[in-house]
C-alpha positions as CSV (number, residue, x, y, z in Angstrom):
1,M,-42.1,-29.7,-6.9
2,E,-44.8,-31.5,-9.0
3,T,-43.5,-32.6,-12.4
4,S,-44.9,-34.2,-15.5
5,L,-42.0,-34.9,-17.8
6,A,-42.5,-35.1,-21.6
7,P,-42.2,-38.4,-23.4
8,F,-38.8,-37.5,-25.0
9,I,-37.1,-37.5,-21.5
10,K,-39.4,-39.2,-19.1
11,D,-38.0,-42.8,-19.2
12,T,-34.4,-41.9,-19.8
13,P,-31.6,-42.0,-17.1
14,E,-31.4,-38.2,-17.4
15,G,-35.1,-37.8,-17.1
16,R,-35.3,-39.9,-14.0
17,E,-32.4,-38.1,-12.4
18,A,-33.8,-34.7,-13.3
19,E,-37.3,-35.6,-12.0
20,A,-35.8,-36.6,-8.6
21,I,-33.9,-33.4,-8.4
22,L,-36.9,-31.3,-9.3
23,R,-39.1,-33.0,-6.8
24,A,-36.6,-32.2,-4.0
25,C,-37.0,-28.5,-4.6
26,V,-39.5,-26.8,-2.2
27,H,-39.4,-23.3,-3.8
28,C,-38.0,-21.8,-0.6
29,G,-35.7,-19.3,-2.4
30,F,-32.9,-19.5,0.1
31,C,-30.6,-20.2,-2.9
32,T,-31.2,-16.7,-4.4
33,A,-29.5,-15.1,-1.4
34,T,-26.2,-16.8,-2.2
35,C,-26.4,-16.7,-6.0
36,P,-23.7,-14.4,-7.5
37,T,-25.6,-13.7,-10.8
38,Y,-28.9,-13.0,-9.0
39,Q,-27.1,-10.5,-6.8
40,L,-25.7,-8.7,-9.8
41,L,-28.7,-8.8,-12.1
42,G,-31.7,-9.0,-9.7
43,D,-33.6,-11.2,-12.1
44,E,-35.4,-14.3,-10.7
45,L,-34.5,-16.2,-13.9
46,D,-30.8,-15.5,-13.2
47,G,-31.0,-17.3,-9.9
48,P,-31.2,-21.0,-9.2
49,R,-34.9,-21.1,-8.4
50,G,-35.8,-19.3,-11.7
51,R,-33.4,-21.5,-13.7
52,I,-35.0,-24.6,-12.1
53,Y,-38.4,-23.4,-13.3
54,L,-37.0,-22.9,-16.9
55,I,-35.5,-26.4,-16.9
56,K,-38.7,-27.9,-15.6
57,E,-40.7,-26.2,-18.4
58,V,-38.3,-27.6,-21.0
59,L,-38.5,-31.1,-19.6
60,E,-42.2,-30.9,-19.5
61,G,-42.3,-30.2,-23.3
62,E,-42.3,-26.4,-23.5
63,P,-40.0,-25.3,-26.4
64,P,-37.0,-23.4,-25.1
65,S,-36.0,-20.0,-26.5
66,Q,-32.7,-18.1,-26.9
67,T,-33.8,-16.3,-23.7
68,T,-33.9,-19.7,-21.9
69,Q,-30.5,-20.5,-23.2
70,L,-29.1,-17.1,-22.1
71,H,-30.3,-17.5,-18.5
72,L,-28.7,-21.0,-18.3
73,D,-25.5,-19.7,-20.0
74,R,-25.2,-17.0,-17.3
75,C,-25.1,-19.6,-14.5
76,L,-21.6,-20.0,-13.2
77,T,-22.3,-23.5,-11.9
78,C,-20.6,-22.4,-8.7
79,R,-23.0,-24.5,-6.7
80,S,-23.2,-22.0,-3.9
81,C,-26.9,-22.7,-4.0
82,E,-26.3,-26.3,-3.1
83,T,-24.4,-25.4,0.0
84,T,-27.3,-23.1,1.0
85,C,-30.2,-25.4,0.0
86,P,-31.9,-27.0,3.0
87,S,-33.4,-29.7,0.8
88,G,-30.2,-31.0,-0.8
89,V,-31.2,-30.1,-4.4
90,K,-28.4,-31.2,-6.7
91,Y,-28.7,-28.1,-8.9
92,G,-25.3,-28.6,-10.6
93,R,-26.4,-31.9,-12.1
94,L,-29.8,-30.5,-13.1
95,V,-28.3,-27.5,-14.9
96,D,-25.9,-29.7,-16.9
97,I,-28.9,-31.8,-18.0
98,G,-31.0,-28.7,-18.8
99,R,-28.2,-27.0,-20.8
100,K,-27.6,-30.0,-23.0
101,I,-31.2,-30.3,-23.9
102,V,-31.6,-26.6,-24.5
103,D,-28.5,-26.5,-26.7
104,E,-29.9,-29.4,-28.8
105,R,-33.1,-27.4,-29.4
106,V,-31.9,-23.8,-29.7
107,S,-29.4,-22.9,-32.4
108,R,-26.7,-20.5,-31.6
109,S,-25.4,-17.7,-33.9
110,P,-22.4,-18.7,-36.1
111,F,-20.3,-16.3,-34.1
112,D,-21.3,-17.8,-30.7
113,K,-20.8,-21.4,-32.0
114,A,-17.3,-20.5,-33.4
115,R,-16.3,-18.7,-30.2
116,R,-17.3,-21.6,-28.0
117,D,-15.6,-24.1,-30.2
118,V,-12.4,-22.1,-30.5
119,V,-12.2,-21.6,-26.7
120,R,-12.9,-25.3,-26.0
121,R,-10.5,-26.7,-28.6
122,G,-7.8,-24.1,-28.0
123,L,-7.7,-24.8,-24.3
124,L,-7.7,-28.6,-24.8
125,A,-4.8,-28.5,-27.4
126,R,-1.8,-28.2,-25.0
127,P,0.9,-27.6,-27.6
128,L,-1.2,-25.1,-29.5
129,F,-2.3,-23.4,-26.3
130,G,1.4,-23.3,-25.1
131,A,2.5,-21.8,-28.4
132,A,-0.3,-19.2,-28.3
133,V,0.6,-18.1,-24.7
134,G,4.3,-18.0,-25.6
135,A,3.6,-15.7,-28.6
136,A,1.3,-13.5,-26.6
137,R,4.0,-13.1,-24.0
138,L,6.5,-11.8,-26.6
139,V,4.1,-9.0,-27.7
140,K,2.5,-8.4,-24.3
141,G,3.9,-4.9,-24.1
142,L,2.1,-3.9,-27.3
143,L,-1.3,-5.3,-26.4
144,P,-4.2,-3.3,-24.9
145,Q,-3.9,-3.2,-21.1
146,D,-7.1,-5.3,-20.5
147,L,-5.8,-8.0,-22.7
148,A,-2.2,-7.8,-21.5
149,Q,-3.3,-8.3,-17.9
150,R,-4.8,-11.7,-18.8
151,I,-1.4,-13.1,-20.0
152,P,0.6,-14.3,-17.0
153,D,4.4,-13.9,-17.1
154,A,6.4,-17.1,-17.7
155,K,7.6,-18.8,-14.5
156,P,10.0,-21.7,-14.0
157,A,8.5,-25.1,-13.1
158,G,11.0,-26.0,-10.4
159,A,12.5,-29.4,-9.8
160,W,10.5,-32.6,-9.9
161,P,11.7,-35.0,-7.1
162,T,13.4,-38.3,-7.9
163,P,11.4,-41.4,-7.0
164,R,12.5,-42.7,-3.5
165,H,9.4,-43.8,-1.5
166,A,7.3,-47.0,-1.5
167,R,4.1,-44.9,-1.2
168,R,3.1,-43.6,-4.6
169,A,0.5,-41.1,-6.0
170,I,-0.3,-39.7,-9.4
171,V,-0.1,-35.9,-9.8
172,T,-2.4,-35.0,-12.6
173,Q,-1.1,-32.5,-15.3
174,G,-4.3,-31.1,-16.7
175,C,-4.6,-29.0,-19.9
176,V,-3.8,-25.3,-19.1
177,Q,-1.9,-25.4,-15.8
178,P,1.4,-26.8,-17.1
179,T,1.6,-23.8,-19.5
180,L,0.2,-21.0,-17.2
181,A,1.7,-22.0,-13.9
182,P,3.9,-25.1,-14.1
183,N,5.3,-24.7,-10.6
184,I,2.0,-25.7,-9.0
185,D,2.3,-29.3,-10.1
186,A,6.0,-29.3,-9.3
187,A,5.4,-27.8,-5.8
188,T,2.7,-30.4,-5.2
189,A,5.2,-33.1,-6.2
190,R,7.8,-31.7,-3.8
191,V,5.4,-31.6,-0.9
192,L,4.3,-35.2,-1.5
193,D,7.9,-36.2,-1.6
194,R,8.6,-34.6,1.7
195,I,5.6,-36.3,3.2
196,G,7.0,-39.6,2.0
197,I,5.0,-40.2,-1.2
198,T,6.6,-40.7,-4.6
199,P,4.8,-38.4,-7.1
200,I,4.1,-39.9,-10.5
201,R,3.5,-37.5,-13.4
202,G,-0.1,-38.1,-14.6
203,E,0.5,-37.7,-18.3
204,A,-3.0,-37.5,-19.8
205,G,-4.9,-34.3,-20.6
206,C,-8.0,-32.4,-19.7
207,C,-10.2,-33.8,-17.0
208,G,-13.3,-33.4,-19.2
209,A,-14.8,-30.5,-17.3
210,L,-14.3,-27.9,-20.2
211,S,-16.3,-30.0,-22.6
212,Y,-18.9,-31.3,-20.2
213,H,-20.0,-27.9,-19.0
214,L,-20.2,-26.7,-22.6
215,S,-22.8,-29.5,-23.3
216,E,-20.2,-31.5,-25.2
217,H,-20.8,-34.6,-23.0
218,E,-19.5,-37.2,-25.4
219,A,-16.3,-35.3,-25.9
220,A,-15.9,-35.1,-22.1
221,R,-16.4,-38.9,-21.9
222,E,-13.7,-39.4,-24.5
223,A,-11.3,-37.3,-22.4
224,I,-12.2,-39.3,-19.3
225,R,-11.6,-42.6,-21.1
226,R,-8.1,-41.3,-22.1
227,N,-7.3,-40.4,-18.6
228,I,-8.5,-43.7,-17.1
229,D,-6.5,-45.6,-19.7
230,A,-3.4,-43.5,-18.8
231,W,-3.8,-43.9,-15.0
232,W,-5.1,-47.4,-14.8
233,P,-1.8,-49.2,-14.9
234,H,-0.7,-47.2,-11.9
235,V,-4.0,-48.0,-10.1
236,Q,-3.3,-51.7,-10.7
237,Q,0.2,-51.2,-9.2
238,G,-1.3,-49.9,-6.0
239,I,-1.1,-46.1,-6.0
240,E,-2.8,-44.6,-3.0
241,A,-4.2,-41.4,-4.5
242,I,-4.7,-39.3,-7.7
243,V,-3.8,-35.8,-6.6
244,V,-5.5,-33.0,-8.4
245,S,-4.1,-29.6,-7.6
246,A,-6.7,-27.6,-9.5
247,T,-10.0,-27.8,-7.6
248,G,-12.0,-27.3,-10.8
249,C,-10.5,-30.5,-12.2
250,G,-10.7,-32.2,-8.8
251,V,-14.5,-31.9,-8.7
252,M,-14.8,-33.4,-12.2
253,V,-12.5,-36.4,-11.4
254,R,-14.6,-37.1,-8.3
255,D,-17.6,-37.2,-10.6
256,Y,-16.1,-39.8,-13.0
257,G,-18.2,-42.6,-11.6
258,Y,-21.4,-40.5,-12.1
259,V,-20.5,-39.3,-15.6
260,M,-19.4,-42.8,-16.9
261,A,-22.1,-44.8,-15.1
262,S,-23.8,-45.8,-18.4
263,D,-20.5,-47.0,-20.0
264,P,-20.2,-50.7,-19.3
265,A,-16.5,-50.8,-20.3
266,Y,-15.5,-47.9,-18.0
267,A,-18.1,-47.6,-15.3
268,S,-16.3,-49.6,-12.6
269,K,-12.9,-48.2,-13.4
270,A,-14.3,-44.6,-13.3
271,K,-15.8,-45.3,-9.9
272,K,-12.4,-46.5,-8.7
273,I,-10.6,-43.4,-10.1
274,A,-13.1,-41.1,-8.5
275,A,-12.6,-42.8,-5.1
276,L,-8.8,-42.2,-5.4
277,A,-9.1,-38.5,-6.3
278,R,-7.7,-36.2,-3.6
279,D,-7.1,-32.5,-3.3
280,P,-3.6,-31.8,-1.9
281,I,-5.1,-30.3,1.2
282,E,-6.7,-33.6,2.1
283,I,-3.3,-35.3,2.1
284,V,-1.5,-32.5,3.9
285,A,-4.2,-32.2,6.6
286,A,-4.1,-35.9,7.2
287,E,-0.3,-35.9,7.6
288,W,0.1,-32.5,9.3
289,K,1.1,-33.6,12.8
290,R,3.9,-35.6,11.4
291,I,5.1,-33.1,8.8
292,A,4.7,-29.8,10.8
293,P,8.2,-30.1,12.3
294,L,9.5,-30.0,8.7
295,C,8.1,-26.5,8.2
296,A,9.6,-23.1,8.9
297,M,7.0,-21.3,10.9
298,D,9.0,-18.4,12.3
299,L,9.7,-16.3,9.1
300,G,7.7,-13.3,10.3
301,A,4.1,-12.4,9.9
302,V,3.0,-12.1,6.3
303,K,-0.6,-11.1,5.6
304,V,-2.4,-13.4,3.1
305,A,-6.0,-13.3,1.8
306,F,-7.2,-16.8,0.9
307,H,-9.8,-17.2,-1.9
308,N,-11.5,-20.6,-1.4
309,P,-12.6,-21.6,-4.9
310,C,-16.3,-22.5,-5.4
311,T,-15.2,-26.0,-6.6
312,M,-13.5,-26.5,-3.2
313,Q,-16.0,-25.0,-0.8
314,H,-19.2,-25.9,-2.6
315,G,-18.2,-28.8,-5.0
316,M,-15.9,-30.7,-2.6
317,Q,-17.3,-29.2,0.6
318,I,-13.8,-28.4,1.9
319,R,-13.8,-25.3,4.0
320,G,-11.2,-24.0,6.5
321,W,-8.6,-26.6,5.9
322,V,-6.2,-24.6,3.8
323,E,-6.7,-21.6,6.1
324,D,-5.7,-23.7,9.1
325,I,-2.5,-24.8,7.4
326,L,-1.6,-21.3,6.3
327,Q,-2.1,-20.0,9.8
328,A,-0.1,-22.9,11.3
329,L,2.7,-21.9,8.9
330,G,2.7,-18.4,10.5
331,Y,0.8,-16.5,7.9
332,T,-1.7,-13.9,9.1
333,L,-5.0,-14.4,7.2
334,T,-7.0,-11.3,6.5
335,P,-10.8,-11.3,6.6
336,V,-12.6,-11.8,3.3
337,A,-16.2,-10.5,3.1
338,D,-18.8,-12.8,1.3
339,A,-16.2,-15.5,0.9
340,H,-18.8,-17.9,-0.4
341,L,-19.3,-15.9,-3.6
342,C,-17.7,-16.8,-6.9
343,C,-14.8,-14.8,-8.4
344,G,-16.2,-15.1,-11.9
345,S,-13.7,-17.4,-13.4
346,A,-15.8,-20.6,-13.6
347,G,-13.9,-22.4,-16.4
348,T,-14.7,-20.7,-19.7
349,Y,-17.2,-18.3,-18.1
350,A,-14.5,-15.6,-17.9
351,V,-14.3,-15.6,-21.7
352,L,-17.9,-16.4,-22.7
353,Q,-19.5,-14.1,-20.1
354,S,-16.7,-11.6,-19.7
355,Q,-18.8,-8.6,-18.5
356,L,-20.4,-10.5,-15.6
357,A,-17.1,-12.3,-14.9
358,N,-15.3,-8.9,-14.6
359,E,-17.9,-7.5,-12.3
360,L,-17.7,-10.5,-10.0
361,R,-13.9,-10.3,-10.1
362,A,-14.0,-6.6,-9.1
363,N,-16.3,-7.5,-6.1
364,K,-14.1,-10.4,-5.1
365,L,-10.8,-8.4,-5.3
366,K,-12.4,-5.6,-3.2
367,A,-13.2,-8.2,-0.5
368,L,-9.8,-9.9,-0.8
369,E,-7.8,-6.7,-0.7
370,G,-9.8,-5.1,2.0
371,G,-7.4,-6.3,4.7
372,H,-4.3,-5.1,2.7
373,P,-2.7,-8.5,2.3
374,K,0.8,-8.9,0.8
375,L,-0.5,-11.6,-1.5
376,I,-3.6,-13.6,-2.4
377,A,-3.6,-17.4,-2.3
378,T,-6.1,-19.7,-3.9
379,A,-6.4,-23.4,-4.9
380,N,-7.5,-23.3,-8.6
381,I,-5.7,-22.3,-11.7
382,G,-8.8,-20.6,-13.2
383,C,-9.4,-18.5,-10.2
384,L,-5.6,-17.7,-10.0
385,T,-5.3,-16.4,-13.5
386,H,-8.6,-14.6,-13.4
387,L,-7.9,-12.7,-10.2
388,A,-4.3,-12.0,-11.2
389,A,-5.5,-10.1,-14.3
390,G,-7.3,-7.6,-12.0
391,T,-4.7,-6.9,-9.3
392,R,-1.1,-5.9,-8.9
393,R,-0.7,-8.2,-5.9
394,P,0.8,-11.6,-6.4
395,V,-1.8,-14.4,-6.7
396,R,-0.4,-17.8,-5.9
397,H,-1.5,-21.4,-5.2
398,W,-1.4,-22.2,-1.5
399,I,0.7,-25.4,-2.2
400,E,3.5,-23.1,-3.4
401,L,3.6,-21.3,-0.1
402,L,3.7,-24.6,1.8
403,D,6.4,-25.9,-0.5
404,E,8.6,-22.9,0.2
405,R,8.3,-23.4,4.0
406,M,9.1,-27.1,4.1
407,L,12.7,-27.7,5.1
408,G,13.5,-31.2,4.3
409,G,12.2,-34.6,3.2
410,A,10.4,-37.3,5.2
411,R,12.5,-40.4,5.9
């Protein structure tokens, strides 16, 4: 794609990166076939190719409009287009650059500004978010059904194992998962302990993704710096991994080196942190032959539908690994049509673009429930809570299922 960037962006790091991404695009349109919003809306500008053209126009000096902003807002950043693209276009990075520039030039309504700020700050403030969820649970029976379904019931966290192994790894805590589903991190810790790895609580905060994808890039970098400062002493002491059980956060942590590349004080540390980031399935799969005898695999066939989050299958390019482990555990996996499509969660998308998010969820649940599973498994807290709000079937993190079938600890 021929480009002629405007002076305001041409000689900047963002401009050079955006130009390289734009030039890689060959207009083939394969991406539109796998774009969830294009499939719903049928508008070229609500597909990757159309959005690339919009971003190109802005970078070449065309003034953006609220319509430009709307089409970029509607993007889920699911990155399904990246998996499909034969030219390797890094669309996710381009849309982050484009959104920030458009948001700097197009004012939002006071309501929209306030809504985005309340959502971002509310989710980031763990004590405030926890208090709000607790209060909502108390009056859940009095709330409208649509709102009540979005409030998960309280569940116990379960025990955190006592340190006992030479091998060590951080288990990140995140911002919303400890409140909404605390057992996920505890289950991850117990699985690591049985593998022979001492889990260390990664007390920090949000990975930075919430702010970064809402064009608050400097706020995201501040969150990243806090995390690096909290984790760095453990890195210096020789931890082998930083385990991130929410795939949405996992993709962000893997991008720390990229996001912090221009920060001389943190660039090298961020690169090291990114290299240590692991999804639980990567550790489990690597150790599976050794730990398989620790698992109960003869508990009877239970039908499970697995939703592979976009952040796992498109962001981290991990496909089939969780499914293999679940099948090895004796679960019967049901077929899921269009498994590459997003469920509509996408971080804050389910709140800020609720109509589209609910349509995508309905389509996803139809595909997941088509095989009549007993439960739905996934690998990301955002997907889990979004899907659970639309179904009566249990929706759980796959690591909880493995935790329940592991019999004893590694020695």
